C-alpha positions in Angstrom: 0.1 0.1 0.1 2.9 2.3 0.7 4.0 1.8 -2.9 0.3 2.5 -4.0 0.8 5.9 -2.3 3.9 6.7 -4.2 2.5 5.5 -7.5 -0.4 7.5 -7.0 1.6 10.7 -6.5 3.9 9.9 -9.1 1.2 9.2 -11.7 -1.5 11.7 -11.0 -2.2 15.3 -12.4 -0.5 18.0 -10.3 -1.4 21.5 -10.3 1.0 24.3 -10.2 0.1 27.4 -8.6 2.9 29.5 -9.4 5.2 29.6 -12.4 7.2 32.3 -14.4 7.2 30.1 -17.7 8.2 32.1 -20.7 6.0 33.3 -23.3 6.0 30.9 -26.4 7.5 33.5 -28.7 10.5 34.1 -26.5 11.0 30.6 -25.5 11.4 29.5 -29.5 13.5 32.9 -29.6 15.9 31.7 -26.9 16.7 28.0 -28.6 17.6 26.5 -25.5 20.6 23.8 -25.3 20.8 21.4 -22.7 22.9 23.6 -20.4 20.1 26.1 -20.5 17.5 23.5 -19.8 19.3 22.1 -16.7 20.9 25.0 -15.5 19.2 28.0 -16.1 16.9 28.3 -12.7 17.7 28.6 -9.1 20.7 26.4 -9.0 22.6 29.4 -10.6 22.3 31.1 -7.4 23.6 28.1 -5.3 26.5 28.0 -7.9 27.5 31.5 -7.1 27.3 31.1 -3.4 29.5 28.0 -3.7 32.2 30.0 -5.5 31.4 29.9 -9.4 32.1 33.4 -11.1 29.4 35.3 -12.7 31.2 35.2 -15.7 31.3 31.2 -15.5 27.7 31.3 -14.9 26.8 33.7 -17.7 28.9 31.2 -20.1 26.9 28.1 -18.6 23.7 29.2 -20.0 24.9 30.7 -23.2 23.7 28.9 -26.1 25.6 30.8 -28.5 28.8 29.0 -27.0 28.9 25.5 -28.5 31.5 24.0 -26.2 29.3 22.4 -23.9 32.4 20.6 -21.9 34.3 23.8 -21.4 31.1 25.9 -20.2 30.2 22.9 -17.6 33.8 22.3 -16.7 34.1 25.9 -15.4 31.5 25.5 -12.7 32.3 21.9 -12.1 33.9 22.4 -8.5 31.0 24.6 -7.5 28.6 21.8 -8.7 30.1 19.2 -6.5 29.2 21.5 -3.9 25.7 22.2 -4.5 24.4 18.8 -6.1 23.1 17.6 -2.9 20.8 20.8 -2.4 17.4 21.2 -3.4 18.2 23.1 -6.4 21.0 20.4 -7.5 18.6 17.6 -6.7 16.0 18.9 -9.0 18.5 19.5 -11.8 19.4 15.8 -11.5 16.0 14.6 -11.7 15.7 17.1 -14.8 18.7 15.4 -16.5 17.6 11.7 -15.7 13.8 12.4 -17.1 14.8 14.4 -20.2 18.2 13.3 -21.3 18.6 10.0 -19.8 21.7 11.3 -17.9 22.8 9.3 -14.6 25.5 11.3 -13.5 26.3 15.1 -14.6 29.7 15.0 -16.4 31.1 17.1 -19.0 31.1 14.0 -21.2 27.6 13.0 -20.4 26.3 16.2 -21.0 28.1 16.4 -24.4 26.8 13.1 -25.4 23.4 13.8 -24.6 23.4 17.5 -26.2 24.2 15.7 -29.6 21.1 13.5 -29.3 18.3 15.9 -27.8 15.6 17.3 -29.9 14.3 19.8 -27.1 15.5 23.1 -28.7 12.8 25.5 -28.2 10.3 23.9 -30.7 6.7 25.1 -31.3 4.6 23.5 -28.7 7.6 22.3 -26.9 6.4 24.5 -23.6 3.1 23.0 -23.5 4.6 19.2 -24.1 7.0 19.5 -21.0 4.7 20.8 -18.7 1.3 18.9 -19.6 2.6 15.6 -21.1 6.1 15.2 -19.2 5.5 16.9 -16.0 1.7 15.8 -16.0 0.6 19.2 -14.8 -3.2 19.9 -14.6 -2.6 23.6 -15.4 0.0 26.2 -14.7 -0.5 29.5 -13.2 2.1 32.3 -14.3 3.0 35.7 -13.0 4.6 37.2 -16.2 5.8 40.3 -14.1 4.2 42.6 -16.4 0.8 43.7 -17.8 -1.4 43.2 -19.8 -2.5 39.8 -20.0 -0.8 38.1 -22.8 -3.1 37.3 -25.9 -1.7 34.0 -26.4 -3.7 32.4 -23.5 -7.0 33.3 -25.3 -8.8 30.2 -26.6 -6.8 27.6 -24.3 -7.1 26.3 -20.7 -3.7 25.3 -19.8 -1.9 28.5 -19.0 -3.3 30.8 -16.6 -2.0 33.9 -15.6 -1.9 36.6 -12.6 -2.5 39.9 -12.6 0.7 41.3 -11.7 0.6 44.5 -9.3 4.4 44.6 -8.4 4.9 48.1 -9.3 1.5 49.2 -7.4 2.6 47.8 -4.2 6.3 48.9 -4.6 4.9 52.4 -4.9 6.4 52.7 -8.3 3.6 52.6 -10.6 4.1 51.9 -14.4 1.8 55.2 -15.2 2.3 55.2 -18.6 1.3 51.6 -18.8 -2.1 52.4 -16.9 -2.7 55.4 -19.2 -3.1 52.9 -22.0 -5.7 50.8 -19.9 -7.5 54.3 -18.7 -7.3 55.8 -22.1 -5.9 59.1 -20.7 -2.9 60.3 -18.4 -2.5 59.7 -15.0 -2.6 63.0 -13.5 -4.3 62.7 -9.9 -5.0 60.1 -7.3 -8.4 59.9 -8.6 -7.2 58.8 -12.1 -4.8 56.5 -10.6 -7.5 54.9 -8.5 -9.8 54.7 -11.7 -6.9 53.1 -13.9 -6.5 50.5 -11.2 -10.1 49.8 -11.3 -10.4 49.6 -15.1 -7.5 47.1 -15.0 -9.5 45.1 -12.7 -12.6 45.7 -14.4 -11.2 44.4 -17.7 -8.9 41.6 -16.6 -10.5 39.7 -13.5 -12.7 37.6 -15.6 -9.7 35.9 -17.2 -6.9 36.2 -14.5 -6.5 33.6 -11.8 -5.2 35.5 -9.0 -3.6 38.9 -8.1 0.4 38.8 -7.7 2.9 41.0 -6.0 6.5 40.4 -5.2 7.1 43.8 -3.7 9.1 41.9 -0.9 12.3 42.3 -3.2 12.1 46.0 -3.2 10.6 47.1 0.3 9.8 45.6 3.6 6.6 43.9 4.0 5.2 46.0 6.9 2.3 48.1 5.8 0.6 50.9 7.4 -2.8 52.6 6.5 -2.5 55.6 4.5 -5.0 58.5 3.8 -5.9 59.7 0.2 -4.3 63.2 1.1 -1.1 61.3 1.9 -1.1 59.1 -1.1 -2.1 62.1 -3.3 1.2 63.9 -2.1 3.3 60.8 -2.6 1.8 60.4 -6.2 2.6 64.0 -6.9 6.1 63.0 -6.0 6.3 60.2 -8.2 4.6 62.2 -11.0 7.4 65.1 -10.5 10.8 63.1 -10.0 9.9 59.7 -10.6 12.8 57.1 -9.2 14.2 59.8 -7.3 11.2 59.8 -5.2 12.1 59.6 -1.5 11.6 56.3 0.6 8.7 57.6 2.7 6.6 58.9 -0.3 7.4 55.7 -2.2 6.1 53.5 0.8 3.2 55.7 1.4 2.0 55.3 -2.4 3.1 51.6 -2.1 0.8 51.1 1.0 -2.2 52.9 -0.4 -1.9 51.0 -3.8 -1.7 47.5 -1.7 -5.0 48.4 0.0 -6.6 49.5 -3.1 -5.5 46.2 -4.9 -6.7 44.2 -2.1 -10.0 45.5 -2.0 -10.4 45.0 -5.5 -9.4 41.5 -5.2 -12.1 40.8 -2.7 -14.7 42.6 -5.0 -13.6 40.3 -8.0 -13.0 37.1 -5.8 -9.3 36.9 -6.8 -6.9 35.7 -4.4 -3.8 38.0 -3.6 -0.7 36.1 -4.0 2.2 37.7 -1.9 5.8 36.7 -1.9 7.1 36.0 1.4 10.3 34.6 2.8 13.5 33.9 0.9 14.8 35.9 -2.1 16.2 34.5 -5.1 19.7 35.6 -6.6 22.4 36.7 -4.1 23.6 39.1 -1.8 21.0 41.4 -1.0 18.3 39.8 1.5 17.6 41.4 5.0 16.0 38.5 6.8 13.6 40.8 9.4 11.9 42.2 6.4 10.7 38.9 4.7 8.9 37.2 7.5 5.2 36.7 6.6 4.3 38.2 10.1 5.2 41.5 8.8 1.9 41.3 6.9 -0.5 41.0 9.9 -1.7 44.5 10.1 -2.4 44.4 6.2 -4.5 41.3 6.6 -6.3 42.4 9.6 -7.4 45.5 7.7 -8.6 43.4 4.6 -10.6 40.5 6.2 -12.6 40.1 3.0 -9.5 39.6 0.8 -8.2 35.8 0.4 -4.4 36.1 0.6 -2.0 33.2 -0.6 1.3 33.7 1.2 4.0 32.3 -0.8 7.2 29.9 -0.4 6.1 29.1 3.1 8.0 32.0 4.1 11.4 30.2 4.3 12.9 30.3 7.0 10.1 31.7 8.9 7.8 28.9 8.3 6.2 28.4 11.7 4.6 31.7 12.2 3.0 31.1 8.9 1.5 28.2 10.2 0.2 30.1 12.9 -1.2 33.0 10.6 -3.2 30.4 8.4 -4.4 28.8 11.5 -5.5 32.2 12.9 -6.7 34.1 10.0 -9.7 32.5 8.0 -8.7 34.6 4.9 -5.0 33.2 4.7 -3.7 30.2 2.8 0.0 29.2 2.2 1.6 28.2 -1.3 4.6 25.7 -1.1 5.7 27.0 -4.4 9.4 26.9 -4.7 9.9 25.6 -1.1 10.6 22.0 -2.1 13.6 23.0 -4.1 14.9 25.6 -1.6 15.0 23.1 1.1 13.1 19.7 0.6 13.7 18.5 4.3 12.6 22.1 5.7 9.6 21.7 3.2 8.8 18.3 4.1 8.7 19.0 7.9 6.9 22.2 7.4 3.8 20.0 5.7 4.0 17.6 8.4 3.8 20.1 11.1 1.1 21.9 8.9 -1.2 19.0 8.9 -1.4 19.0 12.7 -1.7 22.6 13.1 -3.8 24.1 10.2 -6.8 23.5 8.0 -5.7 21.0 5.1 -7.8 23.1 2.5 -5.4 26.2 3.0 -2.2 24.9 1.6 -1.1 24.7 -2.1 1.2 22.0 -2.7 3.5 22.9 -5.9 4.6 25.8 -7.8 8.0 25.3 -9.7 8.4 29.0 -9.9 10.4 28.8 -13.1 11.1 30.4 -16.2 12.3 27.5 -18.2 9.7 24.6 -18.6 12.6 21.6 -18.2 13.4 23.2 -14.8 9.7 23.0 -13.7 9.9 19.2 -15.1 12.6 18.6 -12.3 10.8 20.7 -9.7 7.6 18.5 -10.1 9.2 15.4 -9.8 11.0 16.6 -6.6 7.5 17.7 -5.2 6.2 14.5 -5.9 8.8 12.4 -4.3 9.1 14.5 -1.2 5.4 14.7 -0.8 5.0 10.7 -1.1 8.1 10.6 1.3 6.3 13.1 3.8 3.1 11.1 3.8 4.4 8.0 4.1 6.2 8.9 7.4 2.9 10.0 8.6 1.5 6.6 7.7 4.5 5.1 9.2 4.2 7.0 12.5 0.6 5.8 12.7 -1.0 9.3 12.3 -2.7 8.6 8.9 -4.1 5.6 7.4 -2.8 4.6 4.0 -6.1 5.2 2.2 -6.2 8.6 4.1 -2.8 9.5 2.6 -4.0 8.8 -0.9 -7.1 10.8 -0.4 -4.6 13.7 1.2 -2.4 13.7 -2.0 -5.2 13.8 -4.5 -6.9 16.7 -2.6 -3.6 18.7 -2.4 -2.4 17.9 -5.9 -5.5 18.5 -7.9 -9.0 19.2 -6.1 -8.1 21.8 -3.6 -6.1 24.5 -5.9 -8.8 23.7 -8.6 -11.2 24.6 -6.1 -10.0 27.8 -4.7 -8.6 29.3 -7.6 -12.1 28.6 -9.5 -10.3 26.9 -12.3 -13.5 25.5 -14.2 -14.7 29.2 -14.1 -11.6 30.7 -15.5 -11.2 27.8 -18.0 -14.6 28.5 -19.3 -13.5 32.4 -19.9 -10.5 32.0 -21.7 -11.2 28.8 -23.6 -14.6 30.6 -25.0 -12.7 33.7 -25.8 -11.6 35.0 -29.5 -9.3 37.7 -30.4 -12.1 39.4 -32.3 -14.4 39.6 -29.2 -11.5 40.6 -26.8 -10.0 43.3 -29.0 -13.5 44.6 -30.1 -14.0 45.5 -26.0 -13.3 49.2 -24.9 -10.5 48.5 -23.0 -8.9 45.2 -24.0 -7.7 43.0 -21.0 -4.8 41.4 -23.5 -1.9 42.4 -25.6 1.2 41.1 -27.3 4.0 40.8 -24.8 6.3 43.6 -25.5 9.2 41.5 -23.8 10.2 38.2 -22.4 9.2 37.4 -18.6 12.9 37.1 -17.8 13.3 40.7 -19.0 10.1 41.9 -17.0 12.4 43.4 -14.2 10.0 41.7 -11.6 10.0 37.9 -12.0 
C-alpha cells in the first residue's frame, strides 16, 4: 500500500499554482540547449554562493557558445558543492527524465546534447509541462501587464494580474494610461486606472500577484487619500528619485486598493514572503510573513495566499493560516529551496492548520525543463512526507492517498475557480477580446525574464 501511495502521487495530475514560464514567442527565440534546460534556474544562485564566477555562470547558459564541456567544467567544482541541495537535486531529476543522464559530467552532457531534440520547438513548452510533468494547469506570473493574448482560446496556461509596481510604490503610469485611455495626473485618475485594469482583466485572471518584498519591507501602514495624493505627486514630478517615505506611502495605499479590488472580483492575492532569489541583498527580518498581519487584519474580505512558506520563517506562517480565516499558504518553490525543511513544514502544517489552506506545488521557473524537475522533486518529497505520517501511525494509507489527491488537484482547482476561468479563456476569441473598449490582453513587448519583476 505504501507503493500505491507513491505510485498515485507519481502518476496523478498536479496543479502548479506558481510559475514564470516564458512566453511561447520568446521561448522559441531562446533556442535552449541542454545546459540552458538544466541550469538556467535557481541552481545558478547556489553555484554563485559556492564560488562560481558570474562570468562562468553567464557562459554556462550561453547557447551561442557551442563548447558544452568547457562551459560545464568552468562551474564543475561549484556543482559538486551544491548537487546535494534542493536546486541540485532538481537538476539531476531533470537530467535523468529528459536526457537519460544518470551522472552529470562534461562527457555525459556533451553526449546527451548531440541527441536531444528539445531546442525550443513550437509547442515544446506545453509538451514538457502538460505531457512530461503531468501538470493539470499552470498559473503564471509574467511580471508585467497586460495579460498575454496567447492565453486566449486555451485552458492550460493561466495568468495572474501582476501588481508589483503598484505595491512597490513605483507604478507604471504610462502602462496604466493605456488601460485608462488618458494620462494619470491625480490620485483619482490613478485609482480609476487600477479599477479599470481589474474590470477588464479579472474575468480571465486566476489571481493577483505581487513580489514587492524584493524591493521594500513587507510591513504596511494605513494611508489616507491626502497622504497618497502627495506621494503620487512626488512620483509624477521626480519619478525614481522619489524618497523612501513617499514611495512606501504610495505603495501602502496601492496595496490596500488592490486588496479591496481582489476581494470585489473574488481573486486571491498572492504575496511573496520569505527567501529571495539571486544573491547578496536579502535582509531577513523584512521578509517574514508576520510583517503582513496588520495588512491582513485590515482586509479580512480578501483571500491572501502567502508564498514560499515564508522560508525560513515557516512556523509563524502556520500560526497565521490557523488564526486568519482569509490566509492560505503556497509551497511553491519551497521543495527546491530546502526539501527537508519543506517536508517537515508540511507535517507540522497537517497537525496545525486546515488542510484546505495549503497549495502543494509551484515550480516558480522560467524554463519549462526546470519545472519538470521541480515537479518530480515535489512528488517524491510529498510521497515521502505522507509515508512518514503513515509509518508513525498518524494517517491511514487510504487517507494518505485521499490527501494527496486533494492537495495535488482538487483543492487548488476549487480555490482558484479553475473551471470558471477555463470557460472564460477557452471560449474567448481575439475578435471578441479586441472589440472591447479596454482589452485585457496584448502582445507581450518583452520576455518574462526581462520583465524586471519575475
